[in-house]
N, C-alpha and C positions, 0 to 999 in steps of 0.2 A: 629827414631832420631828427635829431636828438633833442626832444623837448626835456625840460627840468621837470614840468607838472606831468607828462607822460610818464616818467621816471618814477615819480611818487606813486603814480598810479599804479605802476607795474609791482612796485615792493608792496603797497597795501594789498594786492589782489592776491599775489602769491604768499603772503605772510598769513593772511587771513583765510586763505582756501584751506579745506579739509582734503583735498586730493591733489597734491603736489606734481604727483605722477602723471595724472592727466594733464594737467598744466604744462609739464617739461614736454610731453608727446605732443601737444598743440605747439609748442615752440620750435619744435623739431622741423615743422612743414615750412616755417619761415626763418631760413639760415640767417639773414640780417639781424633778425631781432633776437636770434637765439645767441648769437655772437655779443651784441650789446648787453643781452642781459648777463652773459657770464662776466663781461669785464665789470659791469656793475656789482656783481656780487662778491668779484675778487676786490674790488675797492672798498666794499663795505666791510668784508673781512680784515683788511689791513688797516682802516678806520678803528674797527673794534679793537685790535691788538694795540693801536697808538692809544686809544682812551685807556685800556688795562695798564699797559706796561709803563706808558710816558706820561700818565696823568692828563692827557690831552683832552680837550672838551669836544664832545661829539659834533660834527657839522655836516648836515645832509647836502649843502651846497659843495663843499668839498669833496665829498663823496662822488657827487655828480662831474664835478670837474675833472677829477683824476679817473674817472672811467671813460669819459669823453675823450679826454688826452690820449689814454692808453688804445682806444680803440683806432683813433685816427694815426696813431704811431704805428700801430699792427698794421693797418691798411697801406700805410706808406712802405712800410717794410716788404710787405707780399708784392706790390708794384717794383720795388727795385730789385727784389729776388728774380720775379718774372723777367724785368729787363736785363738782369746779367746773364739768365739761362738762355733767351732768345735771343740777345743782342739787339732787340728792338728800342728806339728811342724812346726814353720816358715820355715823351711828349705825346706820344701816339696813345699812352695809356690812360693819361688824365690831362683834361685840357689846363689845369693849372699846375705850376712847378712847385714841387715840394717844399717846404721851408727849408733853408739853409741850417746844417747842423749846428749843434752848439759848441763851442769851443770846448777842448777837453781840458779836464782840471788835472792839474800836474801837480803831484806829491813828493817830497823827500824827508828822509830823516837828517835831524839837526844834532850835531854834538852839542854835550852842555857845555855852560861856561867853565873856565879855568877854575878849580877848585871844588867843582860841582861834577857829581857822578849822575849818571842817568840808568834808571832800572826799567828795561822793557820787559813785559811778562804777556803771556798766551795761556791759553787752556784750549784743550782739545779734546773731544766726546766722539768715541766710536762705538760700535757694537759690544766690543768686547772689553774697552778700558777707556778710561778718561786720563788725561795727564796735564801737567803743568810744565811750562818751561819758562826759565828766566835768564837775562843777560845783564849784566852790570858792566857800562862802559866809561871810561874817563872822557875828558875833554879834548884827547887825540883821538877818539873812537877805538881806543884798545880794550878789548876785553879783559876784565880783571877777575870774571867769574861767570860762568856759563854752567846752569843745571837744569837736568830735565827729572821728573818724577811720576812714576806710574802710581795713580791713584785708585786702580779699581774700577770698579762701575759707580760712576756717579754723573751728575748732570753738568752741562757745560758751564753754567754761570756759577757753579761749586766749585768746578775747576779752575775758573777765572781766578775766584776768591781766594784760593789755596794758593794760587801762582802769587799774588801779592804778599799774601802771608809769609811764604816761603823766601819772597825776594826780599822783604823788610829783614827778616832774621838773618838773611845772608848778608845784608848791608850792614848790619848792627855787628855782625861777626868780624867784618872788614874794619871796624872802626870809622865808617863813614859820616861825617856830620851833615853834609849838604847833599841832599838828593832831589832829582827829578824824576818822576814816575810817569810813564806812557803805557796806557792799556786801550784797547779798541772795544771794550764792552761798557755802554753808557751806566748800565745797573750798577756795577761795581764803583765805577766812579762817583755818581751820585748818591750811592748808599754811603759812601765814605764821606764826601761833603754834607752829608744830611739832608740832602735836597729831595730826594725821594725816601720813602718809609723802606726798611730794610726788611726783606723777605724773610720769614722766621726761620728759614732753613740754614740762612747765614748769619743770622743776627749774633751769636756769638763768636764767631771768626770776625766778624767787622768789627765788633768791640775790641777785640784782641788786636787787629791793624790799628784802629784809633790809638790805643795805647802805645804800639810800638813806634807810630808817627810821633808822639809826644816826646820820643826820646831823641829826635834830632834836631839839629839847631834852626835848620830851615828845611822845607821840603813843598813839592807841589806835584798834584797830579793832573794829568789832563787826558784828554781823547788823542789816539792818533789813528789814522785810516790804516786798515788791514794792509795795504799795499807797502806801507813803510813800517810795518812791524814784522819783516820777514824773518828777522834773525831769532826771534821769541817765538814765531809760529815753527820754523823748521826745527829748533830746540824742543818745543812741545811735543812735536809728531815724532821726533826720536823715542820719545818715550813709551810709545806703544810697542818698541821692540826690546824692552827690557822690563823686569822685575825690581820695585825698588825705586832707587834714586841713583843718577849717575852725574859726575862732573865731567864736563866735554871741553876738550882742549881744541880750540879754533884751528891751530896748527894742524892737527891730524884729519880735519875735514876740509877738503877743497871747497865744497859747496857753502860751508858756514863762512871759510875765510872770504871767500868772493863777496858775499852779502855783506860782510863787514867793510871791505876794501869800498865797495860801491856806496854804502851808506855814507861812510867820512868823506867820500870824493863829492859827495852831493848829487849822484845821479838821480834824476828825476823820473817818476813812474806816471802812467795814465791811471786816473783813479776811475776804477770799472764798476765800484758798488753804486748803491743808490742812497 
């Protein structure tokens, strides 16, 4: 039985101990305890990131319940894998049936209203380079501008901020007045909206972005799931193959043309992220 008070004792013991290696060696003798402790540390790490980057308040109860849930989900997954490999009925592995799976979350891209344009953007960071990708579409889902930029070496959130800046500049060049913006990075969205304090590395570019947004008659920015941001993601990844920037014609790329067609047709995708 995974007890909350026992979890607290574990954390207190391991944090205050001067010989962590000995403690880990002790846990290796008890595989179940080591497994639970691993999930507990992982949940604690995720809670720390949530507090640091999302301004969430720390909750030991949330850490415990997430670790407990992840552990039992993993146990169920092991049982199902064993069942599939051996053909053994799942009832022989566990007296209780696993809970029914949650229904999948279906997502899709939506075209903007008539007279409004939509900017989708994405940043990509690999070991050798970082890139930005933008695409602007009208209410019929037709691309009126798509461009990729190789930014050299920089961090992913910086690439996302530059992608937004480049996209707004392109929208102004096209004399667009009404703009909807979709991005899969909460940090950039909340920094623009003033919900979160802006990291110092992008404070100047966020300031320029806010100035550009004031030039539009109407605008809005919102989060979009990565699965429905495929066009911008594909364009951003092309940037790793070039130097500088490049405009992309969708008619010259079967893959991008297919993505745009699926987006406008309302093809739904399964949300796989958490």
